[in-house]
C-alpha positions as CSV (number, residue, x, y, z in Angstrom):
1,X,201.1,149.2,-63.8
2,X,199.1,151.1,-61.3
3,X,197.7,154.6,-61.9
4,X,198.8,157.5,-59.8
5,X,196.4,158.4,-57.1
6,X,194.9,161.9,-57.3
7,X,195.3,164.1,-54.3
8,X,192.1,164.6,-52.3
9,X,189.9,167.8,-52.5
10,X,191.2,168.7,-55.9
11,X,189.5,171.9,-57.1
12,X,186.7,171.3,-59.6
13,X,186.7,173.1,-62.8
14,X,183.9,175.7,-62.6
15,X,181.5,175.7,-65.5
16,X,183.9,173.5,-67.4
17,X,186.7,176.0,-67.5
18,X,190.2,176.0,-66.1
19,X,191.2,178.2,-63.1
20,X,193.0,181.3,-64.2
21,X,195.6,182.9,-61.9
22,X,194.0,181.4,-58.9
23,X,190.5,182.9,-59.7
24,X,188.1,180.0,-59.5
25,X,185.4,182.1,-61.2
26,X,187.3,183.0,-64.3
27,X,185.8,181.5,-67.4
28,X,187.3,180.2,-70.5
29,X,188.5,182.6,-73.2
30,X,185.7,184.1,-75.2
31,X,183.1,183.4,-72.4
32,X,181.8,186.1,-70.1
33,X,182.7,185.6,-66.5
34,X,179.9,185.1,-64.1
35,X,179.2,188.0,-61.8
36,X,180.8,187.5,-58.4
37,X,178.7,187.7,-55.3
38,X,178.5,191.2,-53.9
39,X,177.1,190.4,-50.5
40,X,173.6,191.4,-51.6
41,X,171.5,188.2,-51.7
42,X,169.0,189.9,-54.0
43,X,171.4,190.9,-56.7
44,X,170.3,193.8,-58.8
45,X,166.9,194.9,-57.7
46,X,164.5,197.7,-58.7
47,X,164.7,200.9,-56.7
48,X,163.5,200.5,-53.1
49,X,160.4,202.5,-51.9
50,X,161.1,206.1,-51.3
51,X,158.6,206.7,-48.5
52,X,155.6,207.3,-50.8
53,X,153.5,204.2,-50.6
54,X,152.0,205.0,-54.0
55,X,155.3,205.8,-55.8
56,X,154.4,207.3,-59.1
57,X,150.7,207.5,-59.0
58,X,148.6,206.9,-62.1
59,X,146.0,209.4,-63.0
60,X,143.0,209.2,-60.6
61,X,145.1,207.8,-57.7
62,X,144.1,209.1,-54.3
63,X,146.0,212.2,-53.2
64,X,144.2,213.2,-50.0
65,X,142.3,215.9,-51.8
66,X,138.9,214.6,-52.8
67,X,138.5,217.4,-55.4
68,X,142.0,217.0,-57.0
69,X,142.1,216.4,-60.7
70,X,138.8,217.9,-61.6
71,X,138.6,219.9,-64.7
72,X,137.0,223.4,-64.6
73,X,133.3,223.2,-64.9
74,X,133.3,219.5,-63.8
75,X,130.5,218.7,-61.3
76,X,131.3,218.1,-57.7
77,X,131.2,214.5,-56.2
78,X,128.1,212.8,-55.0
79,X,126.3,213.8,-58.2
80,X,125.7,217.4,-57.2
81,X,126.5,220.6,-59.1
82,X,128.8,223.3,-58.0
83,X,129.0,223.8,-54.2
84,X,127.6,227.3,-54.4
85,X,125.4,228.0,-57.4
86,X,125.0,231.7,-58.0
87,X,121.4,232.9,-57.5
88,X,119.6,234.1,-60.6
89,X,119.5,237.9,-61.0
90,X,116.5,239.5,-59.3
91,X,113.8,241.2,-61.4
92,X,114.3,244.9,-61.1
93,X,112.6,246.5,-64.1
94,X,110.9,249.3,-62.2
95,X,109.5,251.2,-65.2
96,X,108.0,248.1,-66.8
97,X,106.6,247.1,-63.4
98,X,104.9,250.4,-63.0
99,X,103.5,250.3,-66.5
100,X,102.1,246.8,-65.9
101,X,100.5,248.0,-62.7
102,X,98.8,250.9,-64.6
103,X,97.5,248.6,-67.3
104,X,96.2,246.0,-64.9
105,X,94.5,248.7,-62.8
106,X,92.6,250.0,-65.8
107,X,91.4,246.6,-66.9
108,X,90.6,245.4,-63.4
109,X,88.8,248.7,-62.6
110,X,86.5,248.4,-65.7
111,X,85.7,244.8,-64.8
112,X,84.9,245.8,-61.3
113,X,82.6,248.6,-62.5
114,X,80.7,246.2,-64.8
115,X,80.1,243.8,-61.9
116,X,79.0,246.6,-59.5
117,X,76.7,248.2,-62.2
118,X,75.2,244.9,-63.1
119,X,74.1,244.0,-59.5
120,X,73.8,247.8,-58.5
121,X,76.0,247.3,-55.5
122,X,79.6,247.0,-54.6
123,X,81.3,243.8,-53.5
124,X,84.2,243.8,-51.0
125,X,85.7,240.7,-52.4
126,X,85.8,242.2,-55.9
127,X,87.7,245.2,-54.6
128,X,90.2,242.9,-52.9
129,X,90.5,241.0,-56.1
130,X,91.3,244.2,-58.1
131,X,94.1,245.2,-55.7
132,X,95.6,241.7,-55.6
133,X,95.6,241.4,-59.4
134,X,97.4,244.8,-59.8
135,X,100.0,244.1,-57.1
136,X,100.7,240.5,-58.3
137,X,101.1,241.5,-62.0
138,X,103.3,244.5,-61.3
139,X,105.7,242.7,-58.9
140,X,105.8,239.6,-61.2
141,X,107.4,241.8,-63.8
142,X,109.1,244.6,-61.9
143,X,110.2,242.7,-58.8
144,X,109.8,243.5,-55.1
145,X,111.0,247.1,-55.5
146,X,109.3,249.5,-53.0
147,X,108.5,251.9,-55.9
148,X,106.7,249.1,-57.8
149,X,104.7,248.1,-54.7
150,X,103.8,251.7,-53.9
151,X,102.7,252.3,-57.5
152,X,100.6,249.1,-57.4
153,X,98.9,250.3,-54.2
154,X,98.1,253.8,-55.6
155,X,96.9,252.4,-58.9
156,X,94.7,249.9,-57.0
157,X,92.9,252.7,-55.3
158,X,92.4,254.4,-58.7
159,X,91.1,251.1,-60.1
160,X,88.5,250.7,-57.4
161,X,87.5,254.4,-57.8
162,X,87.3,253.8,-61.6
163,X,85.1,250.8,-61.0
164,X,82.8,252.7,-58.8
165,X,82.4,255.5,-61.4
166,X,81.7,252.9,-64.1
167,X,79.1,251.2,-61.9
168,X,77.3,254.6,-61.2
169,X,77.4,255.4,-64.9
170,X,75.7,252.1,-65.7
171,X,72.9,252.8,-63.1
172,X,72.4,256.3,-64.5
173,X,72.3,254.9,-68.0
174,X,69.4,252.6,-67.0
175,X,67.6,255.3,-65.1
176,X,67.8,257.9,-67.8
177,X,67.4,255.5,-70.7
178,X,70.5,256.9,-72.5
179,X,73.5,255.1,-73.8
180,X,76.3,254.4,-71.4
181,X,78.9,256.1,-73.7
182,X,76.8,259.3,-73.6
183,X,76.7,259.2,-69.8
184,X,80.5,258.8,-69.6
185,X,81.3,261.3,-72.4
186,X,78.7,264.1,-71.8
187,X,77.7,263.7,-68.2
188,X,80.9,262.7,-66.5
189,X,80.6,265.6,-64.0
190,X,77.2,264.4,-63.0
191,X,78.7,260.9,-62.4
192,X,81.4,262.3,-60.1
193,X,78.9,264.4,-58.3
194,X,76.7,261.4,-57.7
195,X,79.7,259.5,-56.4
196,X,80.4,262.2,-53.9
197,X,76.8,262.2,-52.7
198,X,76.6,258.4,-52.4
199,X,80.1,257.9,-50.8
200,X,80.0,256.5,-47.3
201,X,82.2,254.5,-45.0
202,X,82.0,251.4,-47.1
203,X,83.0,253.3,-50.2
204,X,86.3,254.4,-48.7
205,X,86.8,251.0,-47.1
206,X,86.7,249.4,-50.5
207,X,89.4,251.8,-51.6
208,X,91.6,250.9,-48.7
209,X,91.0,247.2,-49.3
210,X,92.2,247.6,-52.8
211,X,95.5,249.1,-51.7
212,X,96.1,246.5,-49.0
213,X,95.4,243.7,-51.4
214,X,97.8,245.2,-53.8
215,X,100.6,245.0,-51.3
216,X,99.7,241.5,-50.4
217,X,99.7,240.5,-54.1
218,X,103.1,242.1,-54.7
219,X,104.6,240.2,-51.8
220,X,103.0,237.0,-53.0
221,X,104.6,237.4,-56.5
222,X,108.0,238.4,-55.1
């Protein structure tokens, strides 16, 4: 006997199951049905870009601000420090500067007098050195305050004058064959009188040179 001929284009059983109620995608009982096509050829995809090309940026990602993300106290880029480093506070100890000027004037004046008395003449370079030393030392400690510079100039004049008195005392000590300390202690009036008689244009010029050099030394130190 011949077998009955099957009709053409008979629906195939999807995934080995039988069609249920005309739904060719329905599966067998106990098996999950496959997802039907939704018109989206990509299925379930991750969220699309939102306009930010970087999405959620990781720490350190570029944000357009080259200084973003820096911690307080962190150095600026290019290996430099803070863009504007505050300047150190200026020296402004006026009283200490004046005290230093006085001390330097006494020491420098005595040295100047010893040099002048040893060679029995004054040296202009020595007077300039006295003023420069006084001005430089005072401004180095007290700063470039006008009071400190003025005090240095005045004390420099006194230092040169002191040196001239010391030099005259040394000369009188040699002439009178008496100790230097006795000339200074017992005959100081005679020393000042001798200075007045011997003072000339060069004597006052050396005093002025000391003051000018003091101002120059103060500016150099400042």
